[in-house]
DSSP file (Angstrom, degrees, kcal/mol; ACC not computed):
  #  RESIDUE AA STRUCTURE BP1 BP2  ACC     N-H-->O    O-->H-N    N-H-->O    O-->H-N    TCO  KAPPA ALPHA  PHI   PSI    X-CA   Y-CA   Z-CA
    1    1 A L              0   0    0      0, 0.0     4,-0.4     0, 0.0     3,-0.2   0.000 360.0 360.0 360.0 -19.3   42.7  -18.6  -67.9
    2    2 A T     >  +     0   0    0      1,-0.2     4,-3.0     2,-0.1     5,-0.2   0.622 360.0  89.4 -84.1 -12.9   41.8  -21.9  -69.5
    3    3 A L  H  > S+     0   0    0      1,-0.2     4,-2.6     2,-0.2     5,-0.2   0.905  86.5  46.7 -59.3 -50.4   38.2  -21.0  -70.3
    4    4 A R  H  > S+     0   0    0      1,-0.2     4,-2.4     2,-0.2    -1,-0.2   0.938 116.9  44.0 -58.3 -48.4   38.7  -19.5  -73.8
    5    5 A G  H  > S+     0   0    0     -4,-0.4     4,-2.6     1,-0.2    -1,-0.2   0.904 113.1  52.3 -66.7 -39.5   40.9  -22.4  -75.0
    6    6 A D  H  X S+     0   0    0     -4,-3.0     4,-2.6     2,-0.2    -1,-0.2   0.901 110.2  48.0 -62.4 -38.9   38.5  -25.0  -73.4
    7    7 A L  H  X S+     0   0    0     -4,-2.6     4,-1.6    -5,-0.2    -2,-0.2   0.918 112.7  48.7 -67.3 -42.4   35.5  -23.5  -75.2
    8    8 A L  H  <>S+     0   0    0     -4,-2.4     5,-2.3    -5,-0.2    -2,-0.2   0.898 111.6  49.4 -64.3 -38.2   37.4  -23.4  -78.5
    9    9 A A  H ><5S+     0   0    0     -4,-2.6     3,-2.0     1,-0.2    -2,-0.2   0.943 110.0  50.6 -63.3 -47.2   38.5  -27.0  -78.0
   10   10 A A  H 3<5S+     0   0    0     -4,-2.6    -1,-0.2     1,-0.3    -2,-0.2   0.788 106.0  56.6 -61.3 -27.9   34.9  -28.0  -77.3
   11   11 A A  T 3<5S-     0   0    0     -4,-1.6    -1,-0.3    -5,-0.1    -2,-0.2   0.277 121.3-110.6 -84.2   9.1   33.8  -26.2  -80.4
   12   12 A N  T < 5S+     0   0    0     -3,-2.0    -3,-0.2     1,-0.1    -2,-0.1   0.917  82.3 126.2  57.7  48.0   36.3  -28.4  -82.4
   13   13 A R     >< +     0   0    0     -5,-2.3     4,-2.6     1,-0.1     5,-0.2  -0.562  25.9 164.5-128.2  66.9   38.6  -25.6  -83.2
   14   14 A P  H  > S+     0   0    0      0, 0.0     4,-2.6     0, 0.0     5,-0.2   0.857  71.2  52.1 -60.0 -40.4   41.9  -27.1  -81.8
   15   15 A A  H  > S+     0   0    0      2,-0.2     4,-2.1     1,-0.2     5,-0.2   0.936 112.7  46.2 -61.9 -44.1   44.3  -24.6  -83.5
   16   16 A D  H  > S+     0   0    0      1,-0.2     4,-2.3     2,-0.2    -1,-0.2   0.913 111.6  52.1 -62.7 -40.7   42.4  -21.7  -82.1
   17   17 A A  H  X S+     0   0    0     -4,-2.6     4,-2.5     1,-0.2    -2,-0.2   0.903 107.9  51.1 -62.2 -39.6   42.3  -23.4  -78.8
   18   18 A A  H  X S+     0   0    0     -4,-2.6     4,-2.4     1,-0.2    -1,-0.2   0.905 110.8  49.0 -64.5 -41.4   46.1  -23.9  -78.8
   19   19 A R  H  X S+     0   0    0     -4,-2.1     4,-2.1     2,-0.2    -1,-0.2   0.878 110.7  50.3 -67.6 -35.8   46.6  -20.2  -79.6
   20   20 A A  H  X S+     0   0    0     -4,-2.3     4,-2.4     2,-0.2    -2,-0.2   0.917 110.5  49.4 -67.8 -43.3   44.2  -19.2  -76.8
   21   21 A Y  H  X S+     0   0    0     -4,-2.5     4,-2.4     1,-0.2    -2,-0.2   0.924 111.3  50.3 -60.9 -42.8   46.2  -21.4  -74.3
   22   22 A A  H  X S+     0   0    0     -4,-2.4     4,-1.1     1,-0.2    -2,-0.2   0.889 110.1  49.2 -61.8 -39.4   49.4  -19.8  -75.5
   23   23 A A  H  X S+     0   0    0     -4,-2.1     4,-0.9     1,-0.2     3,-0.4   0.902 110.7  50.4 -66.5 -40.5   48.0  -16.3  -75.1
   24   24 A A  H >X S+     0   0    0     -4,-2.4     4,-2.5     1,-0.2     3,-0.7   0.887 106.7  55.5 -63.3 -39.4   46.9  -17.3  -71.6
   25   25 A A  H 3< S+     0   0    0     -4,-2.4    -1,-0.2     1,-0.2    -2,-0.2   0.747  97.7  62.4 -66.8 -23.4   50.3  -18.6  -70.8
   26   26 A Q  H 3< S+     0   0    0     -4,-1.1    -1,-0.2    -3,-0.4    -2,-0.2   0.832 109.8  41.7 -67.8 -30.4   51.8  -15.3  -71.7
   27   27 A I  H << S+     0   0    0     -4,-0.9    -2,-0.2    -3,-0.7    -1,-0.1   0.927 139.9   3.6 -78.6 -49.7   49.8  -13.8  -68.8
   28   28 A A  S  < S-     0   0    0     -4,-2.5    -1,-0.2     2,-0.0    -2,-0.2  -0.738  78.8-146.7-143.1  88.4   50.5  -16.6  -66.3
   29   29 A P        +     0   0    0      0, 0.0     2,-0.3     0, 0.0     3,-0.1  -0.269  31.5 160.2 -60.2 136.9   52.8  -19.3  -67.6
   30   30 A S     >  -     0   0    0      1,-0.1     4,-1.9     0, 0.0     5,-0.1  -0.994  52.8-119.8-155.7 158.3   52.0  -22.8  -66.2
   31   31 A S  H  > S+     0   0    0     -2,-0.3     4,-2.8     2,-0.2     5,-0.2   0.901 114.3  56.1 -60.8 -43.8   52.5  -26.5  -66.8
   32   32 A E  H  > S+     0   0    0      1,-0.2     4,-2.6     2,-0.2     5,-0.2   0.942 108.1  45.2 -59.7 -50.5   48.8  -26.9  -67.1
   33   33 A L  H  > S+     0   0    0      1,-0.2     4,-2.4     2,-0.2    -1,-0.2   0.873 112.6  52.6 -62.1 -36.0   48.4  -24.3  -69.9
   34   34 A T  H  X S+     0   0    0     -4,-1.9     4,-2.7     2,-0.2     5,-0.2   0.941 110.4  46.7 -66.1 -45.6   51.5  -25.8  -71.7
   35   35 A Q  H  X S+     0   0    0     -4,-2.8     4,-2.3     1,-0.2    -2,-0.2   0.894 113.3  48.7 -66.2 -38.5   50.0  -29.3  -71.6
   36   36 A R  H  X S+     0   0    0     -4,-2.6     4,-2.1    -5,-0.2    -1,-0.2   0.875 111.0  51.4 -67.0 -36.0   46.6  -28.1  -72.9
   37   37 A Q  H  X S+     0   0    0     -4,-2.4     4,-2.3    -5,-0.2    -2,-0.2   0.922 111.7  46.2 -63.4 -43.8   48.3  -26.1  -75.6
   38   38 A A  H  X S+     0   0    0     -4,-2.7     4,-2.4     1,-0.2    -2,-0.2   0.912 111.7  51.5 -66.0 -40.6   50.3  -29.2  -76.8
   39   39 A A  H  X S+     0   0    0     -4,-2.3     4,-2.4    -5,-0.2    -1,-0.2   0.891 110.3  49.7 -62.8 -37.4   47.2  -31.4  -76.6
   40   40 A A  H  X S+     0   0    0     -4,-2.1     4,-1.7     2,-0.2    -1,-0.2   0.912 109.4  50.6 -70.0 -39.6   45.3  -28.8  -78.8
   41   41 A W  H  <>S+     0   0    0     -4,-2.3     5,-3.1     2,-0.2     4,-0.2   0.885 110.2  51.2 -61.8 -36.6   48.1  -28.7  -81.3
   42   42 A R  H ><5S+     0   0    0     -4,-2.4     3,-1.7     1,-0.2    -2,-0.2   0.932 108.5  50.7 -61.5 -46.1   48.0  -32.5  -81.4
   43   43 A A  H 3<5S+     0   0    0     -4,-2.4    -1,-0.2     1,-0.3    -2,-0.2   0.825 108.2  53.0 -58.9 -32.3   44.3  -32.4  -82.0
   44   44 A A  T 3<5S-     0   0    0     -4,-1.7    -1,-0.3   -30,-0.2    -2,-0.2   0.493 121.0-110.9 -83.2  -2.8   44.9  -29.9  -84.8
   45   45 A G  T < 5S+     0   0    0     -3,-1.7     2,-0.7    -4,-0.2    -3,-0.2   0.683  82.0 123.7  83.7  18.8   47.4  -32.4  -86.4
   46   46 A N     >< +     0   0    0     -5,-3.1     4,-1.9     1,-0.2     3,-0.2  -0.668  22.3 161.8-114.1  76.5   50.4  -30.2  -85.6
   47   47 A D  H  > S+     0   0    0     -2,-0.7     4,-2.8     1,-0.2     5,-0.2   0.853  74.1  60.4 -64.6 -32.5   52.8  -32.4  -83.6
   48   48 A E  H  > S+     0   0    0      1,-0.2     4,-2.1     2,-0.2    -1,-0.2   0.920 107.0  44.7 -63.2 -43.1   55.7  -30.1  -84.3
   49   49 A A  H  > S+     0   0    0      2,-0.2     4,-2.0     1,-0.2    -1,-0.2   0.857 111.4  55.2 -68.7 -34.7   54.0  -27.1  -82.7
   50   50 A A  H  X S+     0   0    0     -4,-1.9     4,-2.1     2,-0.2    -2,-0.2   0.959 110.9  43.7 -59.5 -51.1   53.0  -29.4  -79.7
   51   51 A M  H  X S+     0   0    0     -4,-2.8     4,-2.9     1,-0.2     5,-0.2   0.857 109.9  56.5 -67.3 -33.6   56.6  -30.4  -79.2
   52   52 A Q  H  X S+     0   0    0     -4,-2.1     4,-2.0    -5,-0.2    -1,-0.2   0.901 108.4  47.5 -63.1 -37.8   57.8  -26.8  -79.5
   53   53 A A  H  X S+     0   0    0     -4,-2.0     4,-1.6     2,-0.2    -2,-0.2   0.920 114.3  46.7 -69.0 -40.2   55.4  -25.7  -76.7
   54   54 A L  H  X S+     0   0    0     -4,-2.1     4,-2.6     1,-0.2    -2,-0.2   0.924 112.6  48.7 -66.8 -44.5   56.5  -28.6  -74.5
   55   55 A N  H  X S+     0   0    0     -4,-2.9     4,-1.6     1,-0.2    -1,-0.2   0.858 107.7  55.7 -66.7 -33.3   60.2  -28.0  -75.2
   56   56 A A  H  X S+     0   0    0     -4,-2.0     4,-0.7    -5,-0.2    -1,-0.2   0.905 111.1  44.9 -63.0 -41.6   59.8  -24.2  -74.5
   57   57 A W  H >X S+     0   0    0     -4,-1.6     4,-2.6     1,-0.2     3,-1.0   0.917 110.7  53.0 -68.6 -42.6   58.4  -25.0  -71.1
   58   58 A L  H 3< S+     0   0    0     -4,-2.6    -1,-0.2     1,-0.3    -2,-0.2   0.762  99.6  63.2 -66.8 -23.7   61.0  -27.6  -70.4
   59   59 A A  H 3< S+     0   0    0     -4,-1.6    -1,-0.3    -5,-0.2    -2,-0.2   0.839 114.7  33.4 -60.1 -34.2   63.7  -25.1  -71.1
   60   60 A R  H << S+     0   0    0     -3,-1.0    -2,-0.2    -4,-0.7    -1,-0.2   0.828 136.4  23.1 -90.3 -37.9   62.4  -23.1  -68.2
   61   61 A T    ><  +     0   0    0     -4,-2.6     3,-1.5     1,-0.1    -1,-0.2  -0.716  68.0 176.4-134.7  77.1   61.3  -26.1  -66.0
   62   62 A P  T 3  S+     0   0    0      0, 0.0    -1,-0.1     0, 0.0    -4,-0.1   0.682  76.3  51.8 -66.5 -18.8   63.3  -29.1  -67.0
   63   63 A D  T 3   +     0   0    0      4,-0.0     2,-0.9    31,-0.0     3,-0.1   0.191  67.9 135.0-104.6  18.9   62.0  -31.5  -64.3
   64   64 A D    <>  -     0   0    0     -3,-1.5     4,-2.6     1,-0.2     5,-0.2  -0.558  40.3-161.7 -68.6 104.4   58.3  -31.0  -64.9
   65   65 A A  H  > S+     0   0    0     -2,-0.9     4,-2.5     1,-0.2     5,-0.2   0.887  84.2  51.4 -59.0 -43.4   57.0  -34.6  -64.8
   66   66 A G  H  > S+     0   0    0      2,-0.2     4,-1.8     1,-0.2    -1,-0.2   0.915 114.3  41.8 -64.0 -42.6   53.7  -33.9  -66.5
   67   67 A V  H  > S+     0   0    0      2,-0.2     4,-2.6     1,-0.2    -1,-0.2   0.896 114.6  52.0 -71.9 -38.9   55.2  -32.0  -69.4
   68   68 A L  H  X S+     0   0    0     -4,-2.6     4,-2.2     2,-0.2    -2,-0.2   0.888 108.7  51.1 -61.5 -39.8   58.0  -34.5  -69.7
   69   69 A N  H  X S+     0   0    0     -4,-2.5     4,-1.6    -5,-0.2    -2,-0.2   0.915 112.2  46.3 -66.3 -43.4   55.5  -37.4  -69.8
   70   70 A L  H  X S+     0   0    0     -4,-1.8     4,-1.9     2,-0.2    -2,-0.2   0.900 112.1  50.5 -65.7 -42.7   53.6  -35.7  -72.6
   71   71 A A  H  X S+     0   0    0     -4,-2.6     4,-2.3     1,-0.2    -2,-0.2   0.877 108.1  53.8 -63.3 -37.8   56.7  -35.0  -74.5
   72   72 A A  H  X S+     0   0    0     -4,-2.2     4,-2.4     2,-0.2    -1,-0.2   0.870 105.7  52.9 -64.4 -37.3   57.8  -38.6  -74.1
   73   73 A Q  H  X S+     0   0    0     -4,-1.6     4,-2.1     2,-0.2    -1,-0.2   0.908 110.5  46.8 -65.4 -41.1   54.5  -39.7  -75.6
   74   74 A L  H  X S+     0   0    0     -4,-1.9     4,-1.7     2,-0.2    -2,-0.2   0.865 109.6  54.9 -66.9 -35.6   55.1  -37.5  -78.6
   75   75 A D  H  <>S+     0   0    0     -4,-2.3     5,-3.0     2,-0.2     4,-0.4   0.926 107.7  49.9 -59.4 -45.1   58.6  -38.8  -78.8
   76   76 A I  H ><5S+     0   0    0     -4,-2.4     3,-1.1     1,-0.2    -2,-0.2   0.910 109.3  50.3 -61.2 -44.6   57.3  -42.3  -79.0
   77   77 A L  H 3<5S+     0   0    0     -4,-2.1    -1,-0.2     1,-0.3    -2,-0.2   0.828 112.8  47.5 -61.0 -32.9   54.8  -41.4  -81.7
   78   78 A A  T 3<5S-     0   0    0     -4,-1.7    -1,-0.3    -5,-0.2    -2,-0.2   0.447 117.3-112.3 -89.1  -1.8   57.6  -39.8  -83.7
   79   79 A G  T < 5S+     0   0    0     -3,-1.1     2,-1.4    -4,-0.4     3,-0.3   0.645  74.6 135.5  79.9  14.5   59.9  -42.8  -83.3
   80   80 A R     >< +     0   0    0     -5,-3.0     4,-2.0    -6,-0.2     3,-0.2  -0.534  19.9 158.6 -92.6  69.8   62.4  -40.9  -81.1
   81   81 A N  H  >  +     0   0    0     -2,-1.4     4,-2.9     1,-0.2    -1,-0.2   0.854  66.1  54.8 -64.6 -39.3   62.6  -43.8  -78.6
   82   82 A A  H  > S+     0   0    0     -3,-0.3     4,-2.0     1,-0.2    -1,-0.2   0.896 111.0  46.9 -65.3 -36.8   66.0  -42.8  -77.0
   83   83 A D  H  > S+     0   0    0      2,-0.2     4,-2.5    -3,-0.2    -1,-0.2   0.906 111.8  51.2 -64.8 -42.6   64.5  -39.4  -76.2
   84   84 A A  H  X S+     0   0    0     -4,-2.0     4,-3.1     2,-0.2    -2,-0.2   0.920 109.7  49.9 -61.3 -46.8   61.4  -40.9  -74.8
   85   85 A V  H  X S+     0   0    0     -4,-2.9     4,-1.9     1,-0.2    -1,-0.2   0.927 110.8  49.8 -59.6 -46.6   63.5  -43.3  -72.6
   86   86 A R  H  X S+     0   0    0     -4,-2.0     4,-1.3     1,-0.2    -1,-0.2   0.922 114.0  44.2 -61.0 -46.0   65.5  -40.4  -71.3
   87   87 A R  H  X S+     0   0    0     -4,-2.5     4,-2.3     1,-0.2     3,-0.2   0.918 111.1  53.6 -66.4 -41.2   62.4  -38.3  -70.5
   88   88 A L  H  X S+     0   0    0     -4,-3.1     4,-2.6     1,-0.2     5,-0.2   0.837 102.1  59.8 -64.2 -31.1   60.6  -41.2  -68.9
   89   89 A G  H  X S+     0   0    0     -4,-1.9     4,-1.8    -5,-0.2    -1,-0.2   0.911 108.1  44.5 -60.9 -41.9   63.5  -41.8  -66.6
   90   90 A T  H  X S+     0   0    0     -4,-1.3     4,-1.9    -3,-0.2     5,-0.2   0.898 111.9  52.5 -70.5 -40.4   63.1  -38.4  -65.2
   91   91 A V  H  X S+     0   0    0     -4,-2.3     4,-3.1     1,-0.2    -2,-0.2   0.948 111.7  45.7 -59.8 -46.9   59.3  -38.7  -64.9
   92   92 A I  H  < S+     0   0    0     -4,-2.6    -1,-0.2     1,-0.2    -2,-0.2   0.851 109.5  55.4 -69.2 -33.2   59.6  -42.0  -63.0
   93   93 A A  H  < S+     0   0    0     -4,-1.8    -1,-0.2    -5,-0.2    -2,-0.2   0.893 117.9  35.2 -64.0 -38.1   62.3  -40.5  -60.7
   94   94 A R  H  < S+     0   0    0     -4,-1.9    -2,-0.2     1,-0.2    -1,-0.2   0.801 134.9  24.3 -87.4 -31.3   60.0  -37.6  -59.8
   95   95 A T    ><  +     0   0    0     -4,-3.1     3,-1.9    -5,-0.2    -1,-0.2  -0.674  67.5 176.7-134.5  80.6   56.7  -39.7  -59.8
   96   96 A P  T 3  S+     0   0    0      0, 0.0    -1,-0.1     0, 0.0    -4,-0.1   0.653  78.6  55.9 -65.1 -17.5   57.6  -43.3  -59.2
   97   97 A D  T 3  S+     0   0    0      4,-0.0     2,-1.2     5,-0.0     3,-0.1   0.245  70.3 128.3 -96.9  15.0   53.9  -44.4  -59.2
   98   98 A N    <>  -     0   0    0     -3,-1.9     4,-2.6     1,-0.2     5,-0.2  -0.585  40.0-169.1 -75.7  99.0   53.2  -43.0  -62.6
   99   99 A A  H  > S+     0   0    0     -2,-1.2     4,-2.6     1,-0.2     5,-0.2   0.853  82.1  52.0 -61.1 -38.8   51.6  -46.1  -64.3
  100  100 A V  H  > S+     0   0    0      2,-0.2     4,-2.6     1,-0.2    -1,-0.2   0.935 112.6  44.3 -66.5 -44.4   51.6  -44.6  -67.8
  101  101 A A  H  > S+     0   0    0      2,-0.2     4,-2.6     1,-0.2    -2,-0.2   0.909 114.7  49.6 -67.2 -41.2   55.3  -43.7  -67.7
  102  102 A L  H  X S+     0   0    0     -4,-2.6     4,-2.2     2,-0.2    -2,-0.2   0.910 113.2  46.8 -59.8 -44.8   56.2  -47.1  -66.2
  103  103 A N  H  X S+     0   0    0     -4,-2.6     4,-2.6    -5,-0.2    -2,-0.2   0.914 113.2  48.1 -63.5 -45.0   54.3  -48.9  -68.8
  104  104 A N  H  X S+     0   0    0     -4,-2.6     4,-2.7     1,-0.2     5,-0.2   0.920 112.6  48.6 -63.8 -44.1   55.8  -46.8  -71.6
  105  105 A L  H  X S+     0   0    0     -4,-2.6     4,-2.5     2,-0.2     5,-0.2   0.899 112.0  48.8 -65.5 -38.7   59.3  -47.3  -70.4
  106  106 A A  H  X S+     0   0    0     -4,-2.2     4,-2.4    -5,-0.2     5,-0.2   0.927 112.4  49.2 -63.6 -44.9   58.8  -51.0  -70.0
  107  107 A W  H  X S+     0   0    0     -4,-2.6     4,-2.4    -5,-0.2    -2,-0.2   0.937 113.0  47.0 -59.0 -48.1   57.4  -51.2  -73.5
  108  108 A L  H  X S+     0   0    0     -4,-2.7     4,-1.7     2,-0.2    -2,-0.2   0.927 114.1  45.5 -62.0 -48.4   60.3  -49.2  -75.0
  109  109 A T  H  <>S+     0   0    0     -4,-2.5     5,-3.9     1,-0.2    -1,-0.2   0.876 114.9  47.3 -69.3 -34.7   63.0  -51.1  -73.2
  110  110 A Q  H ><5S+     0   0    0     -4,-2.4     3,-1.1    -5,-0.2    -1,-0.2   0.891 110.5  52.9 -70.4 -36.7   61.5  -54.5  -74.1
  111  111 A A  H 3<5S+     0   0    0     -4,-2.4    -2,-0.2     1,-0.3    -1,-0.2   0.805 113.0  44.7 -64.4 -30.9   61.0  -53.4  -77.7
  112  112 A E  T 3<5S-     0   0    0     -4,-1.7    -1,-0.3    -5,-0.2    -2,-0.2   0.365 117.2-113.9 -94.0   4.2   64.7  -52.5  -77.9
  113  113 A G  T < 5S+     0   0    0     -3,-1.1    -3,-0.2    -4,-0.1     3,-0.1   0.844  82.9 118.8  65.9  34.8   65.7  -55.6  -76.2
  114  114 A R    > < +     0   0    0     -5,-3.9     3,-1.9    -6,-0.2     4,-0.2  -0.376  17.1 147.5-123.4  52.5   67.0  -53.8  -73.1
  115  115 A P  G >   +     0   0    0      0, 0.0     3,-1.4     0, 0.0     4,-0.3   0.719  66.5  72.8 -65.8 -16.1   64.9  -55.1  -70.1
  116  116 A D  G >  S+     0   0    0      1,-0.3     3,-1.5     2,-0.2    -2,-0.1   0.766  80.8  73.4 -64.9 -24.7   67.8  -54.6  -67.8
  117  117 A D  G <  S+     0   0    0     -3,-1.9    -1,-0.3     1,-0.3   -11,-0.0   0.680  88.5  62.9 -61.1 -17.0   67.3  -50.9  -68.1
  118  118 A L  G <         0   0    0     -3,-1.4    -1,-0.3    -4,-0.2    -2,-0.2   0.671 360.0 360.0 -81.6 -19.2   64.3  -51.4  -65.9
  119  119 A A    <         0   0    0     -3,-1.5    -1,-0.2    -4,-0.3    -2,-0.1   0.510 360.0 360.0 -69.3 360.0   66.2  -52.6  -62.9
């Protein structure tokens, strides 16, 4: 189901790739397709569409660590640090060895002067 979107992404057509992933997700919804769709929207410069795709998946599957981690990264880029910290807490609870999530949470809490949140 990822083939069409992958080919479009490789052809440097990220918006078309995002739409292809979304169409595939209509057939067989999955975390993987959602993450690929969001990444394609990001590559197309449409962070709002990327976040909409992630939030739609999280409405169905709120503890999906992969989607939460990607959403937290978009939150960081948009300056929504409190949202990122909340999401990263769930990611780390589900995948405690996730180095990216641990690093992002450490960076956010240190930047906000709250290193005690890491304890």
